[in-house]
N, C-alpha and C positions, 0 to 999 in steps of 0.2 A: 714323731715318736722316737724312742731312744733304744739303742742296743748296746749292751755291754756283755760281751762273751766272757765265759768263765776263765779261770786261770789255766792256761795250757801248761801241762807239766813239763814239757820240753819241746823244742822245735822239731825234734825227730818224731815225737808222738803226733804232732799236728800234721806232719807231712807223710807219715807212713801209710802204706796200703793196708786196709782192714782185711782180716781173714773173711772168708765168704759168709760164714754164719753171722758175724758181726756186721758185715755190709748189708745183709738182708734186714737186720734189725734197724739199722740206720735208714735204709730205703723205705721201710714200713713207716717209721716215724716221719720221714720227709713227706710221704704220701698223705698221712693224716694231717700234717701241718698245712700242706697245700690245699686240702679240702677245707680246712678251717678258714684259711685266708681267702680263697677264691669263691667258695660256696657258702660259707658260714656254718658248715657242718662241724660241730664240736664233738670230739671224742676224747675219752680218757685213755691214757697209756700208762701202764705200769711196767717198768723195765727192772727185772730182777735177775740176780746172778751172784756168784761168789765174788768176793773182793778181788779186784785186779782182773776181772774178766772183760772189761772194756765198756761197761755200761755208760759211764760218763763220756767216754770218747765217742761212742755211737750217737748219743744225744747231741753232743757238741758239733759233730759232723753234720747232722741233720739241720741243726739251727744255723750253722754256717752256710750251708747250701741255700736255705730259705733267705737268709739275710743278703747273700751275694746276688740272689735273683731279684729281690725287691728293693734293696737299699742301694740304688745306683748313684744317688746324690748324697755324699757324706754330710752335707749341710742340712739335708732334709730327708732323713731316713723314713721309709714307709712302714717298716715292721719293727716292733719293739719286743724285747725279751725281758720279762719280769721274773725275778728269782725270789721265790718264797720258800720258807721251811715250816713244816707243821710243828716243829719243836720250838721255833722262835715266834712264829706268827699264829698263835693258838686261837685268837679271837678275831672277829671281823674288823674291829677297830684298828688293831695293830697291823693286820694284813692290808687294809685300805691305806693306812698311813704310809706303810713301806712301799706299796705300789706307787702312790703319789710321789714319794721321794725319788724312786727310781725313774719314773717317767718325766719328772720335771727338773732334771739336772740341767 
């Protein structure tokens, strides 16, 4: 499987410590993703908040933690992150096509 993390806005943002409320969001997402991977329990998550509140940063941190845990061999990653947008991938065909493109790089 394949992982491509999003575009980090700055090296400082990638390394900075999250405020406690944002860290709780990231930890909750991490826990849900761990359940999905280890137990097959799929949950939906909706992260909402004003622009600039750290939504993307919290999600990226949770994904990074998951990938660091499971993708120990860079030549053979075990976890993949597929990025889709409801605005771009409005139908199943385009969604499946894009998922295949991202996974088969």
